[in-house]
C-alpha positions in Angstrom: 10.2 2.2 -19.9 12.5 2.8 -17.5 11.9 3.2 -14.1 12.7 6.0 -12.0 14.3 6.2 -8.4 11.7 5.2 -6.6 11.1 2.3 -8.7 8.0 3.7 -10.4 7.9 2.8 -14.4 5.4 4.9 -15.1 2.5 2.3 -15.2 3.6 1.4 -18.6 3.6 -2.5 -18.8 2.1 -4.4 -21.7 1.3 -7.4 -19.4 -0.9 -6.8 -16.1 2.5 -7.1 -13.5 2.7 -9.2 -10.8 1.0 -8.8 -7.5 4.6 -7.9 -5.8 5.5 -5.6 -8.6 2.1 -4.0 -8.8 2.4 -3.5 -4.8 5.7 -2.0 -5.6 4.6 0.6 -8.3 1.6 1.2 -6.2 3.4 2.2 -2.7 6.0 4.5 -5.3 2.8 6.1 -6.9 2.3 7.5 -3.8 5.4 8.4 -2.7 5.2 10.1 -6.2 2.0 12.0 -4.5 3.4 12.6 -1.3 5.8 14.6 -2.4 4.1 17.3 -3.3 5.8 18.1 -6.6 3.7 17.3 -9.2 1.6 19.3 -11.4 -2.3 19.0 -10.9 -2.4 16.8 -14.6 0.3 14.6 -13.3 -1.1 13.7 -10.3 -4.2 13.5 -11.6 -2.8 10.5 -14.0 -1.0 9.5 -11.1 -3.9 9.1 -9.1 -6.0 7.5 -12.0 -2.9 4.8 -12.3 -3.6 4.1 -8.5 -6.7 3.1 -8.9 -6.2 1.0 -11.7 -3.6 -0.6 -10.0 -5.5 -0.7 -6.5 -8.3 -2.5 -8.6 -6.1 -5.0 -10.2 -4.4 -6.0 -6.6 -8.0 -6.5 -5.5 -8.6 -8.7 -8.1 -5.6 -10.9 -7.8 -6.2 -11.1 -4.0 -9.7 -12.1 -4.9 -8.5 -15.0 -6.7 -5.8 -16.0 -4.4 -8.9 -16.0 -1.8 -10.6 -18.5 -3.8 -7.7 -20.7 -4.5 -7.1 -20.9 -0.8 -11.2 -21.9 -0.2 -10.6 -24.1 -3.1 -7.9 -26.1 -1.4 -9.7 -25.6 1.7 -12.6 -27.8 0.3 -13.5 -30.9 2.6 -13.0 -34.6 1.1 -16.8 -34.8 0.8 -17.5 -31.7 -1.3 -18.1 -29.0 1.2 -16.5 -26.1 1.4 -15.3 -24.8 4.7 -14.8 -21.3 4.3 -12.7 -19.9 7.2 -11.4 -16.5 7.8 -7.8 -16.1 6.7 -5.4 -15.0 9.2 -5.9 -11.6 10.2 -9.3 -11.5 8.9 -12.5 -12.1 10.7 -16.4 -13.5 9.3 
């Protein structure tokens, strides 16, 4: 499906988008919703797509965080879970 002027492609991709693509799609959805020109059904569909994108992005962030924790493992096998920049434990 062709992207509109805001970069939104209707959420119709065969594969899950990369994190950056998903974030761009989510931002385009927010723009469409904030514009206020969508009908009720279109707005609900856009909101549902936004929720699905948000869940996908959260899963991708969680996977990235787990990878960082694995990379930070100590030589003795202990995990040193340290907060990422901007995060506190």
